[in-house]
C-alpha positions in Angstrom: -103.4 153.7 119.4 -102.1 157.1 119.0 -99.0 158.1 120.9 -101.0 160.7 122.8 -103.4 158.1 124.0 -100.7 155.9 125.7 -100.8 155.6 129.5 -98.2 157.6 131.3 -94.9 155.8 131.8 -93.9 154.9 135.3 -90.5 153.3 134.8 -87.1 154.7 135.4 -84.0 153.8 133.3 -80.8 153.5 135.3 -77.4 153.3 133.6 -73.9 152.3 134.7 -74.9 149.8 137.4 -72.3 147.4 138.7 -72.2 143.8 137.6 -72.7 142.8 141.2 -75.9 144.8 141.6 -78.9 142.6 142.3 -82.5 143.4 141.8 -83.0 143.3 145.6 -80.3 145.9 146.1 -81.9 148.2 143.5 -85.3 147.7 145.0 -84.0 148.7 148.4 -82.2 151.8 147.2 -85.0 153.1 144.9 -87.6 152.2 147.4 -86.6 155.3 149.4 -88.5 157.4 146.8 -91.7 155.4 146.7 -93.0 151.9 146.4 -91.3 149.8 143.7 -93.5 147.5 141.6 -90.8 145.7 139.6 -87.0 145.8 138.9 -85.7 144.4 135.6 -82.0 143.9 135.0 -81.4 142.7 131.4 -78.8 140.0 130.9 -76.4 139.5 128.0 -77.7 136.6 125.9 -74.3 134.8 125.6 -72.5 135.5 128.8 -75.6 135.7 131.1 -74.1 138.7 132.9 -75.9 141.9 133.6 -75.7 144.4 130.7 -75.0 147.4 132.9 -78.5 149.0 133.1 -81.8 148.4 134.7 -85.4 149.5 134.7 -87.2 150.4 137.9 -91.0 150.3 137.7 -93.1 152.4 140.0 -96.9 151.8 140.4 -99.1 154.5 138.9 -100.9 156.6 141.4 -104.4 158.1 140.8 -102.9 161.6 140.6 -100.5 160.5 137.8 -103.2 158.9 135.8 
């Protein structure tokens, strides 16, 4: 598939989040700007602590597609 044929991206990359930030907290904060489909906070493989960034996924709307 060509890169021009990819579906539009609907995720937001957020850096410098606190180690105490939970996905529920991020969902609540970013839910102010629209419905949130998913929140992903990657964990460090060895320490199992958040890596300091997250991805906020918004559902695609018909106008964005």
